[in-house]
C-alpha positions in Angstrom: -7.7 -71.1 11.3 -10.9 -69.5 10.2 -13.0 -67.1 12.2 -16.7 -67.2 11.3 -19.4 -64.8 12.6 -22.9 -65.9 11.9 -26.5 -65.4 13.0 -28.2 -68.8 12.9 -31.8 -69.8 13.3 -32.2 -72.8 15.5 -33.9 -75.9 14.2 -37.1 -77.0 16.0 -35.1 -79.6 17.9 -32.8 -76.8 19.3 -29.7 -77.6 17.1 -27.7 -75.1 15.1 -26.1 -76.0 11.7 -23.1 -74.2 10.4 -21.7 -74.7 6.9 -17.9 -75.3 7.1 -15.5 -73.6 4.6 -14.2 -76.1 2.0 -10.7 -76.3 3.7 -12.2 -77.7 6.9 -14.6 -80.3 5.5 -13.7 -83.9 6.2 -11.5 -82.9 9.2 -11.9 -82.6 12.9 -12.9 -79.1 13.9 -12.4 -77.4 17.3 -15.2 -74.9 18.0 -15.4 -72.0 20.4 -18.9 -70.6 20.8 -20.3 -67.5 22.3 -24.1 -67.6 22.3 -26.2 -64.5 22.7 -29.7 -63.5 21.5 -29.5 -61.7 18.2 -31.8 -58.8 17.2 -34.6 -59.7 14.7 -33.7 -59.2 11.1 -35.9 -58.4 8.1 -33.8 -60.2 5.5 -35.3 -63.3 3.8 -34.0 -66.7 4.9 -32.3 -67.1 1.5 -30.2 -64.0 2.1 -29.3 -65.2 5.6 -28.0 -68.5 4.2 -25.8 -66.9 1.5 -22.2 -67.4 2.7 -19.2 -66.5 0.6 -15.8 -67.9 1.4 
């Protein structure tokens, strides 16, 4: 099991996209989600997309 905490920017169509860790790719994944508004950030989109496993 992996626990991931992320702040995501929604796409214009309202969807969210989360990059899966390599060990979960190609498998079924159970997801539990808690959605809440996040404070604004001043980091660039590139910094927000940088995920290290």
